[in-house]
C-alpha positions, 0 to 999 in steps of 0.5 A: 499500499502506498503511504497516505503521505506519499499520496499527498505529496505526489501532486506537489512533485509533479507541479515542481516537475512542470515548473522546471520543464523542459530541461532537455531535448523534446522529441516530436514524432512525425508518423510519416516520412521525411519530405511531405507536407506533414514533415514540412509542418513539423519542422516549422513547428519544431524551430518555433517551439525550440525558440519559445521553450529554450530547449531543442525540439528534434523531429523524429520521422516514425513512418509506417502503417499509414501513420499508425506505428509513430502515433502508437509510439507516442501513445505508449510514451512516458507522459513527461512532456519530452515525447510529442506527436504531430498528429494527422486526421487518418491515424486518429479518426479513420484507421481505427475503422479501416484497420481495427485489429492493427490499431492499438491505441484509443484516439480519445483516451491515449492522447492529450490535445494541445492545439492545432497547427494547420489545415489543408482543403481537399479538391475534386479534380478531373481530366482536361477532356472530361465533358463537364465544366462545374459541379453540377454538370459533373454530377449530371454526367455521373448520373448518366453513367451507370458504370460510374466514374473513376476517382484516384487517391493516394491510398484506401482509407485515407481522408481523400478516399473517404471524401470521395465516398461521401461525395458519391453517397451524398450525390447519389452517384457511383464512383469507383476508387482507384488507390495509388501507392505512388501519389505522384503518378495521379496527376500524370495519369489524370492529365493523360486521360487514364482516369476520370477524377481524382481527390488530392490536397490543394497543394497537389493540384494548385499548380495544375489548376492554374495552368489549366492542365486539369479541371477543378470541380469542388473543394472540401472547405468552407473558404474560398481558395485564393489564386485558384479558378473557382471551385464549388464548396462542397460543405455547402452541398454535404453539410460537412467541412472536411480538411486534412489537419495537423495538431500537436498531441502529448501522451494522456496524463501529461501534466496539465502545466506543461500542456498549458505551456505548450498550448501558449507557445502554439498560440504565439507561434500562430501569431508570427507573420513568418510562420503563417507565410511559410504555411501559405507557401505549401498551401496550408492555413494556420488553424487554431483550435483549443484542446477542448475544440480538438477533442470535440473535432475527434469525436465528431469525425470518429462518428462520421467516418465510422459510418462512412467506412461501414456503409462503403465496406472500406478495408485496408489493402 
């Protein structure tokens, strides 16, 4: 049995630890390989946190299994503030349903949300010779074809895939999913006419849309995407905004004082014009959310995507 005096002193010891934190390097786990947008955001955040916390924040890439390997690593880490996660939507709100046996963490119970960093709209685009020029004519074309239209994404069970399924269900059309293991090949095949449609992030499609090499039909955000040809806002059509997002998480049971200090650092970071500009250069928008708002977002997305995965019978390849 633990002595009563030890139980009484434990909160004081934890508080003292939080006041002295950090005293050594902090590891920021990125559950994807180096070089992509998630990694870029993580390195921007790490540089800002290093400056604001007075200790080095070191990015460590832990890719594999659609981001679940690195995510699980942080779920199992000591809750001492020295291991953090650059979390994204798929391992948190989609993978638990697409690969239920392989996900060994609970998105709600095993993590402490700290704050959001950025969001990125998805875009529905088509081959240049597709006989449709706007969303309404695209839906009419799809309804006229019982065999449906093909749409490509970067993989089964991604947020891109689910958005395509949500579009199909909401519009009452048939879309045949074509998953790619090498996402960079999708625009090439789209331009060549080997695909009808693709769901890609705005970062991937913006240059091609500006040059008129592909057709744009819709985006998943409520906001207008500046610098692009007009795209219909599908949230108005679907009643739901769907974004790719990046947020900062700690293991559950991390001291509240440490979480507050990290949240304050994120808030200050998002006020920095240079940070916002750097995000804009890769097509991302700063997206401030409190820990409470993040928790509510996770709950809402888990409920939504559970139903989509069930209805579409989506299983990982």
